[in-house]
N, C-alpha and C positions, 0 to 999 in steps of 0.2 A: 331513691338510686334505680338507675337502668341496668338492665344486667342484656350484654350482646356478646355471643360466641364466647361464652365463659368469662368472660371479663366485667367486673362491676365498675360501671361509670357513676361517679359522683356529680358530674355534670348534668344538670335538667337538658333534656332533648330539645326544647325549645331555645336555649341559650347555645347548644353547639350549634344547632341550625343557624342562629343568626351569627356567629362566628365564621360558618363556613360561608354564609352569603357574604361576608364581609371580605372574605379570604377571596372570592371571585370576583369581586369587584376590584380589588388591590391587584390581582394578579394580571387584569387585563389593562386596568389603567396604568400600572407603573412598569410593565414590563418593557417598553421602547425607551424610556429614561433610564431604567439599569441597565439595559445593554448600552445605551450610547454613553454611561458612566463606565463601562467595563466591569460591572457586576456580572458575578457568575452565580445564580441561585440553585441551591440544591435544597432536597426537601427530606428529611427523615422520619423515619415514623413508619406506622402499621397502615401504609396508604391502600390496602385491598379493603380497610374500614370504611373509607369515605364513599360518598355517592358518587355516581357517575359524572354530574356535573362539575364537582369539585375537583375529580380527577382529572378533567380535561383543563380545566384551569391551572391546575398545579402542572400539567405536562406543558402547556402553552406558556407559563413562565420560565420553565426549566430549560425546555427546547429554545425558546426565544433570548435567553441570555447566555446560552452555552458557549465557550469559548472565551469570556470574558477574563481579563487578567489582572483587574485592578483591586479586585476583592471578593471573596467567597461570602456568600451570604446562607446561612444554614436555616432553613424555616423547619421547628421541629412541629408536625402536624400529625395528630392522633398518636401521641408518644406519652408514655409514662416510664420513667426510669426504672421501676420495680420491673414492669412487664420487659422493659429491654433487658434485663441480667436474666429474668427466666428464660426468655426466648434465648438467649445465648448459651445458656446452660442446658437447655434442650437440644441445641445445634450440637455441642460438644458432647453430649451424651448419645445422641445419635450417630456420631462419628466414633464414638467408642464401642455401640452397640455393631457397627458396620465394620470392626476391626481396621478402621483407618488410623486409629492413634489408641494409647493406653491410656488409663487415668493418671497414670503417674507423668505423663508430657503434658499434662493440664499447668498451665503457669498463667501468670498475668496477662504476659503479651498474647498468649493464645486467646485467654478470654477477651482481651481487648480486640482481638481481631474478628469477633464476631458481633461485635456491638454495632449499631448504625454509624456511630463516630469513627470506625476503624480507617486508620491513615490519617486522622486528623489529630492535632496537639490537643492537650486538656486545656480549658479556660486558664488563663491567668487570673480573670477578674470577673466577678458576678455581680452586677448591679441589680438590687433588687428592690423595687421600686414598692411604693403604696406602705413605707414602713413595716412590712411585715419581716419578721425573723425566721424564715422556715424557706427551704428550698422547693417545698412542694413536689416533691416526687420528679425533680428535674436532674438529669444527667447525673444520678447518684453516685456512680463510679468515677466519672470524670471529674468530679468536682473535689475529690479527695484533698488536694493541696491547694485549692484557687482561694484567693484571698475574696472577702465578701464587702460589699458595701452597700448599706441600708440607706435608702433615701425614702423620705417621708412623701415624696412627691407621687401623685397619681402617673400612671404610665402615658394618657393622653397629654398629661402638662410637663411632661420629663423633657427640657429643651437642652440645647446645645451646652450652657452654661452648666446645668445640672450633669451632663457627661463629663465637662471640664473638671468640675468639683471631684467626681468620682475618681477620675485618671490622676489629678493631684493628691487625693487621699491614698491612692493604690502605690504611687511613685514613691510616698514616705515610708512604707512598710519595708520591714525587713523579710525578704521570702527565705523560709527555712524548711519546707517541704517536708516537714515531721522530724527535722532535725531540732537540738535544744540549742538555744540561742548562747553565743559566745560572749563572754564579758568584755 
């Protein structure tokens, strides 16, 4: 495990570097097509921890797709759900310490306002590829009432057909948002 800026990373540095290289290639190759399709790319996470070349690639795709109206694509980079919650709690604690608010004023909407996904709806469906039955520290707060679809298919092989299967599975479900099912 690598330790960086007080954060323990379970990802080997070689694997992280390979993923960041793929991100740089993707950002440059896909930017124009995403813009043409009306996709606006947003990047959520601790971007101050990525190297300068990766940051430039991220800025290129974000700036190059700004204003897209057809779809918002959120890329989670240098992101961990636990870390996101700790960061939010620290922000709220700072605001209490500075007298901006009292502990009693802190509620779910206020905490949500400090998350990377502030202002975005929680996901309705999480598709988990590779047959894994865990969320792997991803959107821990936001997934509270999200429906999950587990697919045995590995991500590189996940096709349009697999996506349709996941959506059909989702459509058959009764969304209860924590309530008990009615007979």
